[in-house]
VOBA-993847 format. One record per residue (C-alpha): residue in one letter; x, z, y. Coordinates in nm, 4 decimals, always signed. Example, Ala and Ser with C-alpha at 12.3 -4.5 7.8 and 13.67 -1.06 7.14 Angstrom:
# VOBA-993847
- A,+1.2300,+0.7800,-0.4500
- S,+1.3670,+0.7140,-0.1060
# end
This chain:
# VOBA-993847
- X,+7.8082,+11.6559,+11.3068
- X,+7.5657,+11.3790,+11.2079
- X,+7.4338,+11.3896,+10.8524
- X,+7.5234,+11.0801,+10.6503
- X,+7.3460,+10.9832,+10.3287
- X,+7.5541,+11.0642,+10.0164
- X,+7.5177,+10.8001,+9.7427
- X,+7.6594,+10.6685,+9.4177
- X,+7.6934,+10.2893,+9.4188
- X,+7.7082,+10.1147,+9.0804
- X,+7.8589,+9.7695,+9.1181
- X,+8.0328,+9.4874,+8.9312
- X,+8.3910,+9.4239,+9.0391
- X,+8.5630,+9.0860,+9.0611
- X,+8.8839,+9.0419,+8.8616
- X,+9.1948,+8.8290,+8.8530
- X,+9.4110,+8.7990,+8.5414
- X,+9.7418,+8.6363,+8.4643
- X,+10.0993,+8.6408,+8.5792
- X,+10.2710,+8.4495,+8.8578
- X,+10.3543,+8.1043,+8.7286
- X,+10.2160,+7.9569,+8.4084
- X,+9.9805,+8.1397,+8.1733
- X,+9.8771,+8.0596,+7.8189
- X,+9.5393,+7.8800,+7.8230
- X,+9.4305,+8.0362,+7.4908
- X,+9.4881,+8.3883,+7.6263
- X,+9.2995,+8.3088,+7.9502
- X,+9.0018,+8.1794,+7.7470
- X,+8.9820,+8.5162,+7.5684
- X,+8.9912,+8.7089,+7.8968
- X,+8.7408,+8.4674,+8.0575
- X,+8.4683,+8.5699,+7.8103
- X,+8.4955,+8.9421,+7.8851
- X,+8.2451,+9.0815,+8.1363
- X,+8.3610,+9.2019,+8.4753
- X,+8.3989,+9.5807,+8.4946
- X,+8.1177,+9.7984,+8.6215
- X,+8.2429,+10.0474,+8.8790
- X,+8.0922,+10.3619,+9.0330
- X,+8.1753,+10.4691,+9.3879
- X,+8.0510,+10.7909,+9.5516
- X,+8.0534,+10.8299,+9.9272
- X,+7.8822,+10.8759,+10.2601
- X,+7.7167,+10.5621,+10.4021
- X,+7.8623,+10.4653,+10.7411
- X,+7.6984,+10.1207,+10.7461
- X,+7.4527,+9.9259,+10.5318
- X,+7.3269,+9.5679,+10.5784
- X,+7.2127,+9.2646,+10.3806
- X,+7.5785,+9.1627,+10.3338
- X,+7.7569,+9.4873,+10.2409
- X,+7.7634,+9.8670,+10.2296
- X,+8.0462,+10.0766,+10.3806
- X,+8.1314,+10.4178,+10.2333
- X,+8.3795,+10.6972,+10.2971
- X,+8.4501,+10.9783,+10.0511
- X,+8.5564,+11.2486,+10.2966
- X,+8.4285,+11.3221,+10.6463
- X,+8.4996,+11.5735,+10.9212
- X,+8.3925,+11.6088,+11.2839
- X,+8.6539,+11.3618,+11.4143
- X,+8.8306,+11.2237,+11.1046
- X,+8.7440,+11.0605,+10.7734
- X,+8.8974,+10.9054,+10.4623
- X,+8.9596,+10.5343,+10.4192
- X,+8.6618,+10.2956,+10.4177
- X,+8.5340,+10.1189,+10.1045
- X,+8.3241,+9.8037,+10.1654
- X,+8.1207,+9.6636,+9.8755
- X,+7.9389,+9.3277,+9.9028
- X,+7.5665,+9.3683,+9.8275
- X,+7.5855,+9.0764,+9.5841
- X,+7.8100,+9.2961,+9.3646
- X,+7.5743,+9.5985,+9.3723
- X,+7.3561,+9.6771,+9.0703
- X,+7.2138,+10.0109,+9.1876
- X,+7.2394,+10.2689,+9.4668
- X,+7.1491,+10.6295,+9.3784
- X,+7.0985,+10.8847,+9.6545
- X,+7.2717,+11.2103,+9.5664
- X,+7.0989,+11.5289,+9.6696
- X,+7.2978,+11.8530,+9.6555
- X,+7.1472,+12.1043,+9.4152
- X,+7.1244,+12.4735,+9.5077
- X,+7.3933,+12.5496,+9.2475
- X,+7.6466,+12.3355,+9.4347
- X,+7.6301,+12.5411,+9.7526
- X,+7.9218,+12.7718,+9.8131
- X,+7.8136,+13.1296,+9.8824
- X,+7.9584,+13.3286,+10.1700
- X,+8.2670,+13.5161,+10.0539
- X,+8.2223,+13.8849,+9.9815
- X,+8.4233,+14.1104,+10.2055
- X,+8.7352,+14.2325,+10.0292
- X,+8.9271,+14.5529,+10.0785
- X,+9.0577,+14.6094,+10.4281
- X,+9.4337,+14.5740,+10.4588
- X,+9.6179,+14.8995,+10.5017
- X,+9.7721,+14.9695,+10.8390
- X,+10.1456,+15.0182,+10.8391
- X,+10.2694,+15.3307,+11.0102
- X,+10.5522,+15.2972,+11.2583
# end
């Protein structure tokens, strides 16, 4: 299996507020002043260009999770994640052998 770069992308999300139909202008003015939320997404990079980055969170030999595309204009920072030795899973220790049933 190909190795894909594992990253954390810190980005600013777009928002939409209000209900279907009419909304109170005063309430929308209050919401309008609030900053857009900063989001963090962790995943494997499948594609990266000047326009966007495409990430998946889970990958196998033939299958993967859903794709998350983030426009580069929304991105504040991309941090490459490097597994530490403490995150590796050791080989399991052999347990007791199962007893054979007599017939």
